[in-house]
C-alpha positions in Angstrom: 93.3 118.8 -56.4 94.7 120.3 -58.9 95.8 123.1 -57.3 98.1 121.5 -54.6 100.6 119.8 -57.5 102.8 122.0 -59.3 102.9 120.4 -61.8 98.9 121.1 -62.6 100.2 124.4 -64.2 102.3 122.8 -66.8 99.1 122.3 -68.7 98.7 125.9 -68.6 101.9 127.0 -70.7 101.3 125.0 -74.0 107.8 138.5 -82.3 124.2 155.8 -95.6 126.3 157.1 -97.4 125.2 159.5 -100.2 126.0 158.1 -103.5 125.5 161.2 -105.2 127.7 162.2 -107.5 130.2 165.3 -105.9 130.2 168.8 -107.4 133.4 170.0 -107.3 134.5 170.9 -110.3 138.9 171.0 -111.2 138.9 174.8 -111.0 136.9 174.4 -107.3 139.3 171.7 -106.8 142.5 173.6 -107.6 141.6 177.5 -105.8 140.5 175.0 -102.5 142.1 174.7 -99.4 144.1 171.5 -98.8 142.1 169.1 -96.8 143.2 166.3 -95.2 140.3 163.1 -96.5 141.8 160.1 -94.5 139.2 159.4 -91.8 141.1 159.3 -88.4 139.7 155.9 -86.6 138.7 156.9 -82.8 140.6 156.1 -80.1 139.7 152.7 -79.3 137.6 152.6 -76.3 139.5 150.8 -72.8 139.0 147.0 -72.3 136.6 146.9 -69.8 137.9 144.5 -67.1 134.9 143.2 -66.3 133.6 142.6 -70.2 136.7 141.1 -70.9 136.1 138.0 -67.4 133.0 137.9 -69.0 133.8 136.7 -72.6 137.1 135.0 -70.7 134.5 132.2 -69.1 132.2 131.8 -72.0 134.9 130.8 -74.5 137.2 128.6 -72.0 134.4 127.3 -70.4 134.4 128.4 -66.7 132.0 127.3 -64.1 129.5 129.3 -65.1 128.7 127.6 -69.2 128.2 124.0 -68.0 124.7 123.7 -68.1 124.4 126.1 -70.7 122.5 124.8 -74.2 124.1 125.9 -77.5 121.8 128.3 -78.3 122.1 129.8 -75.0 126.0 130.1 -74.7 125.4 131.5 -78.7 123.1 134.3 -77.8 125.6 135.1 -74.9 128.8 135.0 -76.4 127.1 137.4 -79.4 125.8 139.4 -76.7 128.7 140.5 -74.7 131.1 140.3 -77.6 129.7 143.2 -78.3 131.3 146.7 -76.6 128.7 148.8 -77.0 126.1 146.3 -74.6 125.5 146.5 -71.1 126.4 144.6 -68.8 122.8 143.2 -67.7 123.6 142.2 -63.6 127.1 143.7 -62.1 129.1 146.3 -62.0 132.2 147.5 -60.2 130.8 147.7 -57.5 129.1 144.3 -57.4 124.9 143.2 -58.4 123.1 146.1 -59.5 119.6 147.3 -59.3 118.2 145.3 -62.0 120.7 142.3 -60.9 119.3 142.5 -58.1 115.6 142.4 -59.8 116.0 140.0 -61.9 116.9 137.7 -58.8 113.9 138.6 -56.8 111.6 137.2 -59.8 113.4 134.1 -60.2 113.1 133.2 -56.7 109.6 133.1 -56.3 109.4 130.1 -59.7 108.1 127.8 -56.8 104.8 130.3 -56.8 104.0 129.1 -60.7 104.6 125.9 -60.2 108.4 125.8 -61.4 111.5 124.8 -58.6 113.1 128.2 -57.9 116.4 125.1 -56.8 116.4 124.4 -60.8 117.9 128.4 -61.5 121.8 128.6 -60.4 122.1 132.2 -58.9 125.2 133.8 -57.3 125.2 133.8 -53.6 125.3 137.7 -52.9 126.6 136.7 -49.5 129.6 135.5 -51.0 130.2 137.6 -54.1 133.5 139.2 -54.0 132.8 142.8 -55.4 136.1 143.2 -55.7 137.5 140.2 -58.5 136.1 140.9 -61.8 136.4 137.2 -62.3 133.7 136.4 -59.2 131.1 139.2 -60.8 131.6 137.9 -64.4 130.6 134.4 -63.1 128.0 136.2 -61.3 127.1 138.0 -64.8 126.9 134.7 -66.6 124.9 132.7 -64.1 122.0 135.3 -64.0 121.9 136.0 -67.7 121.1 131.6 -67.7 118.8 131.5 -65.0 116.7 134.4 -66.5 117.0 132.5 -70.0 116.0 128.9 -68.4 113.4 131.1 -66.5 112.1 132.3 -69.9 111.7 128.9 -71.5 110.2 127.1 -68.1 107.8 130.0 -68.1 106.9 128.9 -71.8 106.4 125.6 -70.9 109.6 124.1 -72.2 110.4 122.6 -68.3 108.3 119.3 -69.8 107.9 117.8 -73.4 104.2 117.1 -73.6 104.7 114.1 -75.4 106.1 112.1 -72.8 102.7 112.8 -70.1 100.4 111.6 -73.1 100.7 111.1 -76.6 97.4 112.4 -76.3 99.0 115.7 -75.9 100.4 117.3 -79.1 100.5 121.4 -78.5 103.2 123.9 -80.4 104.9 126.0 -77.6 106.0 128.9 -79.1 109.4 128.8 -77.1 111.3 132.4 -76.4 114.6 132.4 -78.2 117.3 133.4 -76.1 119.1 136.1 -78.5 115.5 137.9 -77.9 115.0 137.4 -74.9 118.8 138.7 -73.5 118.3 141.5 -76.5 115.1 142.9 -74.9 116.0 142.4 -71.3 118.6 144.4 -71.3 116.3 147.4 -72.6 113.7 146.9 -69.7 113.7 149.0 -66.9 112.3 146.4 -64.3 114.0 143.1 -65.3 111.0 141.2 -62.9 108.0 142.3 -64.5 109.4 141.6 -67.9 110.8 138.0 -66.5 106.7 137.8 -65.3 105.4 138.2 -68.7 106.4 134.7 -69.9 104.0 133.2 -67.5 101.0 132.6 -69.0 98.3 135.4 -68.2 95.3 133.8 -68.4 92.5 134.2 -65.2 92.4 130.4 -64.6 96.5 130.2 -64.0 96.8 132.7 -61.6 93.6 131.4 -59.9 95.8 128.5 -59.5 98.7 130.5 -58.9 97.1 131.8 -56.0 95.6 128.3 -55.2 98.6 126.7 -55.0 100.6 130.0 -53.2 97.1 129.6 -50.3 98.3 125.7 -49.9 101.5 126.4 -48.7 100.4 129.0 -46.3 101.2 131.6 -48.1 104.8 130.9 -48.3 107.3 130.0 -51.2 110.8 129.4 -50.8 112.3 126.1 -50.6 113.2 126.3 -46.4 109.9 126.5 -46.1 108.6 123.7 -47.0 107.7 120.6 -45.2 109.9 118.5 -44.7 110.6 115.3 -46.5 109.4 111.8 -45.3 112.6 110.4 -44.0 113.0 106.4 -44.0 115.4 105.7 -41.0 118.3 103.5 -42.0 118.0 99.6 -40.8 117.9 96.0 -41.9 115.8 95.0 -45.0 112.5 95.0 -44.4 110.6 91.6 -46.8 107.3 91.4 -46.4 106.5 87.7 -44.5 109.9 87.6 -43.0 108.9 85.4 -40.0 111.6 87.3 -37.8 109.0 90.1 -37.6 105.6 89.6 -36.3 104.4 93.0 -37.9 104.8 91.8 -40.9 103.9 88.1 -41.4 
């Protein structure tokens, strides 16, 4: 049945200074009061310990960066290097509302034929809110999950040519730099991630059928347990010591 196989959803996945001359005359210069023309730099902003921790994780190859694609890492390095851009998912008190929204949407990935377990997210119950390093890891993990989810939702998880040579769509995969820049200014991170999923009525019908077949529940804890073959001696067809195999 088409709706029973999450993989079937993959088939429905396949944007100064003014240059004018001075009007000051020599006479007016003589009459004008002395003016300090030196451009005084504004005092440097104090370094944000959270941002520094994120940058250190990205530059030193912390545990949260192990599975980043090259283009994903470049996008994150560039984003977090800009002191004027906000951290996306955490602050000094822990996970932000934006972070919770992103996590909640990614955890629903099973509803769309993806696997929620593919996206490594921070364990909130174990998150040390007093540790900049722990919060930095959580920030990068969520950013990585967001980039991977956006890519997978657009069909990037499966190369169609590996399924059949007759499938040759040109996938318009989102650029990591654009995703991370755009989500920073979205009021609803979950809705933004959801927008990467196919919007066709046929896909939505397939998604609903998939949810129905799973009893309306999509978390991994409610899935039927896999069949386990008990341990024991290797069984071979025709083994004379096993009547059931003869």
